[in-house]
Rosetta silent file (secondary structure, phi, psi, omega in degrees, C-alpha in Angstrom):
SEQUENCE: XXXXXXXXXXXXXXXXXXXXXXXXXXXXXXXXXXXXXXXXXXXXXXXXXXXX
SCORE:     score description
SCORE:     0.000 S_00000001
   1 L     0.000  130.548 -178.656 -121.790   10.418    8.244 S_00000001
   2 L   -84.815  161.673  177.591 -122.056   13.981    9.596 S_00000001
   3 L   -76.610  149.055  175.847 -119.698   15.764   11.915 S_00000001
   4 L   -82.780  128.061  179.372 -120.519   16.000   15.588 S_00000001
   5 L  -112.066  130.266 -179.809 -121.145   19.583   16.573 S_00000001
   6 L  -122.680  129.594  175.768 -120.713   20.718   20.157 S_00000001
   7 L   -70.670  132.302 -179.674 -121.677   24.135   21.438 S_00000001
   8 H   -55.218  -31.611  177.146 -118.708   25.714   23.302 S_00000001
   9 H   -64.037  -31.607  179.322 -121.004   26.437   26.257 S_00000001
  10 H   -71.959  -29.727  179.586 -121.687   22.728   26.612 S_00000001
  11 H   -63.146  -43.023  179.247 -117.954   21.953   26.868 S_00000001
  12 H   -62.698  -44.755  178.684 -117.676   24.089   29.996 S_00000001
  13 H   -61.649  -42.780 -179.753 -120.697   22.394   31.546 S_00000001
  14 H   -62.666  -45.293  178.807 -119.334   18.943   30.744 S_00000001
  15 H   -60.176  -40.736  179.510 -115.960   19.793   32.294 S_00000001
  16 H   -65.579  -43.521  179.297 -117.636   21.089   35.412 S_00000001
  17 H   -62.974  -41.937  179.817 -119.795   17.981   35.745 S_00000001
  18 H   -65.680  -42.592 -179.975 -116.791   15.694   35.297 S_00000001
  19 H   -64.003  -43.216  179.926 -114.748   17.673   37.837 S_00000001
  20 H   -65.207  -43.292  179.146 -117.539   17.635   40.410 S_00000001
  21 H   -60.981  -44.524  178.948 -118.099   13.908   39.927 S_00000001
  22 H   -62.683  -41.432  179.711 -114.370   13.246   40.321 S_00000001
  23 H   -64.776  -39.686  179.426 -114.164   15.378   43.460 S_00000001
  24 H   -66.641  -41.916  179.356 -117.121   13.581   45.018 S_00000001
  25 H   -63.910  -41.538  178.813 -115.627   10.165   44.218 S_00000001
  26 H   -64.179  -42.082 -179.839 -112.279   11.160   45.728 S_00000001
  27 H   -63.618  -35.055  178.810 -114.024   12.480   48.838 S_00000001
  28 H   -70.064  -36.075 -173.157 -115.900    9.193   49.215 S_00000001
  29 H   -91.215  -26.778 -171.497 -112.776    7.056   48.865 S_00000001
  30 L   -89.993  144.617  173.061 -110.141    9.160   50.618 S_00000001
  31 L   -87.744  176.306 -179.883 -109.505    9.355   54.332 S_00000001
  32 H   -62.722  -38.441  179.039 -108.545   12.605   56.053 S_00000001
  33 H   -64.794  -42.365  178.532 -104.847   11.693   55.841 S_00000001
  34 H   -62.790  -42.180  179.719 -105.091   11.003   52.116 S_00000001
  35 H   -63.901  -41.524  177.990 -106.871   14.299   51.550 S_00000001
  36 H   -61.869  -45.004  178.904 -104.210   16.172   53.549 S_00000001
  37 H   -62.743  -39.017  178.206 -101.428   14.542   51.521 S_00000001
  38 H   -63.239  -45.871 -179.679 -103.221   15.441   48.285 S_00000001
  39 H   -65.418  -40.508  177.703 -103.590   19.089   49.312 S_00000001
  40 H   -64.501  -41.420  178.160  -99.949   19.320   50.420 S_00000001
  41 H   -61.005  -41.892  178.059  -98.863   17.757   47.128 S_00000001
  42 H   -65.098  -42.875  179.474 -100.876   20.298   45.147 S_00000001
  43 H   -62.165  -42.771  178.680  -99.441   23.164   47.218 S_00000001
  44 H   -64.156  -42.280  178.664  -95.865   21.917   46.637 S_00000001
  45 H   -60.332  -46.113  178.926  -96.522   21.553   42.914 S_00000001
  46 H   -63.572  -41.932  179.112  -97.860   25.108   42.665 S_00000001
  47 H   -59.621  -40.015 -179.158  -94.918   26.406   44.716 S_00000001
  48 H   -74.426  -30.480 -177.692  -92.455   24.742   42.335 S_00000001
  49 H   -77.918  -41.398 -175.175  -94.239   25.948   39.181 S_00000001
  50 L   -72.304  123.757 -179.634  -94.680   29.601   40.160 S_00000001
  51 L   -71.412  145.989  176.099  -91.484   31.569   39.483 S_00000001
  52 L    83.811    0.000    0.000  -89.995   33.649   42.311 S_00000001
């Protein structure tokens, strides 16, 4: 059985496709309040991670 070979350029494309699909699914399922809470949560997380 041979090894699976993946071109590094394809990895980026796959990640982008998965991210876009996930974002679209979240947008379909989430209400405006849920989206606001998600964005605030991300902002708080970034604030806590970034030093200073």
